[in-house]
C-alpha positions, -999 to 999 in steps of 0.1 A, spaced: -506 -236 -54 -476 -215 -65 -452 -235 -46 -456 -263 -66 -461 -249 -103 -423 -235 -93 -411 -268 -84 -425 -288 -116 -408 -258 -134 -378 -264 -115 -383 -302 -120 -394 -297 -158 -360 -272 -162 -336 -300 -144 -348 -329 -164 -345 -305 -200 -308 -298 -186 -306 -333 -179 -312 -343 -214 -294 -320 -231 -265 -327 -214 -271 -367 -224 -278 -355 -258 -243 -336 -258 -228 -365 -244 -235 -395 -263 -226 -372 -296 -193 -365 -282 -195 -410 -278 -206 -408 -316 -180 -390 -327 -149 -404 -308 -163 -438 -320 -162 -423 -355 -132 -410 -356 -113 -439 -334 -131 -462 -361 -112 -441 -391 -84 -441 -376 -77 -476 -369 -88 -485 -408 -62 -456 -419 -29 -470 -397 -44 -506 -411 -40 -492 -447 -9 -475 -442 11 -504 -426 -7 -524 -457 8 -500 -480 43 -501 -467 44 -539 -469 34 -540 -501 56 -511 -512 81 -531 -495 76 -565 -517 73 -543 -547 108 -528 -540 124 -564 -537 107 -579 -564 115 -547 -587 156 -555 -578 152 -591 -580 135 -586 -617 163 -561 -625 195 -586 -609 177 -611 -633 169 -593 -664 209 -583 -658 219 -616 -657 198 -629 -687 210 -601 -711 244 -602 -698 243 -562 -690 254 -547 -658 226 -521 -668 201 -532 -688 177 -547 -665 172 -515 -644 168 -499 -672 140 -519 -683 121 -519 -650 124 -489 -652 111 -476 -685 80 -502 -669 75 -476 -643 76 -451 -663 47 -464 -685 28 -475 -655 36 -438 -639 24 -420 -673 -12 -443 -677 -18 -434 -639 -10 -397 -647 -40 -399 -675 -61 -416 -663 -59 -401 -630 -99 -391 -628 -111 -421 -636 -81 -445 -616 -79 -425 -583 -98 -392 -582 -131 -401 -591 -134 -437 -569 -117 -423 -537 -145 -391 -539 -170 -418 -540 -154 -439 -511 -154 -408 -491 -188 -399 -496 -204 -436 -490 -181 -433 -454 -192 -396 -443 -231 -406 -456 -226 -444 -434 -219 -422 -400 -241 -397 -397 -269 -429 -403 -259 -436 -369 
């Protein structure tokens, strides 16, 4: 009788051990999936931003050259475009919390808590 109880306890112990191991492996796979998904999203965003940056640089150069020709000046177009970017930078600096910080923080919180639901 005592041997049966001991065999039952050993079997229960093995099942609990297998369960814990499975849960740990499942959590590892969930974390890996989450990290891979986020890294993929980050890479695609970075590539998109690089392409947009190239577009913006070439557009700025084109507008500068055009303004130089229209104003019949060698440098006026470049200064006008630089002044435009200075004004945009100051606007971003003044409203950086509303424009960048708060929306970014909200998005990160949503991403974190969406991953927790799974």
